[in-house]
N, C-alpha and C positions, 0 to 999 in steps of 0.2 A: 270697639274697644280693643286698646292691645292685649298681647299677651302678657302674664305677669313678668315681671322684672326681678331679677336676684339683684338684690341691693346689699351694701355692705360698706364699712368705712373702710376707706382707704389707708392702710398704715404702714405698710414698707415702702422703702424708696422705690421700688419698681412700681409700686400702683401709683404713687403719686406723681413720679415723672410721666407715667403713663396718661394723666389727666391734663398734661399740659396743652396738647394740641385742643382739646376741648375749651380750657379755660382762657387759653388764648384768643379765641372766637369773642369771649364776651369783654376780656381785658387784654388790651392791646397793648398795655406799657409793660406786660409780664414778658419774661425772657428764659429761653429754657434752660441757661446755664446758673439763674439763680432761682429757679421757681421750686425747686427742693427746699433751699434754705428760707424762701419766704413762707413757704406753708408751715416748715419746722417753728419758725419763729412766732406764727400766728396761734401755733396748738398751745404754747404757754399761757394764752387767754383764751382757753378751752374752745378753740376754733376746730372744727373735724371737717375733712373732705368726706364726702359721701359718692359712692359712684353706683349707677345703676346700668346692667347689662342685661343685652338682650342676645340671645345665643351665644354668650361668651363675649360679645363686643361691648366695650365701654361704650353707651349711647347718651348718657346725661350726667351729670356733676352737680353737685350742692354743695357750695361751702358754709359750713352753720356753726356759730358760737352761742353758746349758753351766756347770758348776760344779766345784769340787774341793775336798771338805772331808777333814779328817784321818778322820771317822769313816767315810766313804764311797768316798774317791778321787775320781778324775775320773767324772763322770757328767751325763748329761742330767736336768733337773729339770722335771717338767712342773707349773707353777704352776696353770694353768686348763685346763680341756677343758669344752666346751660345744657341744651339740647343739639346733638349736633344738626345741623341745618336740613339733611335728607331723611333725617328721623323725627323731624319736627310732625306735630299732629297726630301723633299715635299715642298719647296718653302718658308719655314717659316722665315727664315733667310733673304732672298730676300725681303719678304713681309715687314720685320721688318725695313731692311735698306732703302726700299722706304719711310716707313712713317717717319724714322729719316731725310731722305734728304727732303722730303717735309716739315717738319715742320722746318728744318733749312732754307731753301730758303724763307718760309714765315716770318721768323724770321730776315731776312736779311743777313746770313751766307750763303757764294757763295760757299762755298767747303765742302766736308765731308772727314775727313782725318781719319786713324788708322794706327796700328802697325799691320802688318800680319806675323802671323806663317808661315813658309816655307809649311807646310801641307795645308795651308788654301788659299795661293797664286792662284791656280787654279780658286777656287772660285770667289775671288776677281777680276782676269783677266778676267771672263765671264760676269761680271756686268760691265767692263770698267774703274774700276780704274786703275791709273797710278801709277807704282811703282819709288819711289823715289831712289837716290842713297844714302841717309843717312841710316846709319846702329845705330840703338839703341844701346846703352851700357849703363853699370852702375859699380858704385864700391861703396863700403862702404864707407860712410863720415868720419869716424874715420880713416878709411886706408889712404883714399886720403889725410887728414889733416897731416899726418905723413910720407907721402913717401919722401923718396928721388930719385930723377930723375938719371934714368940709363944713362950714360954715352952714348952719339950718337956713333954708330959705324961709323968709318970714313976709 
């Protein structure tokens, strides 16, 4: 087991900017010059960036939001979870998720949800996450607005 981490919400511009190198590993569409602006925009939707430090070094980050949906009720949703590649396998992501879960429970959120990449399912399975049958999908808004339905095959 790894040493206990120092875990805290990243609130200052400097702290958030320091998380960019980690977040860009997970989200290649992010740009350093707009990263702070993107995080600040998400904060209006109860998004929080949580950092995990080992010996003063930022080694893992979670992007978490408090939300309520008709399908799931009130819950914490982990949008992002990333650990520095050289620091993986040390239990840092587990400790960070435990922190998220403890804060969710303390704030009346009975569940933690996330979307998992196929490569991370084993990790989440070991923690006891239950996998749902829904499959996230997307389409560009403009494309969908202009789509002509394909005839059904009969």
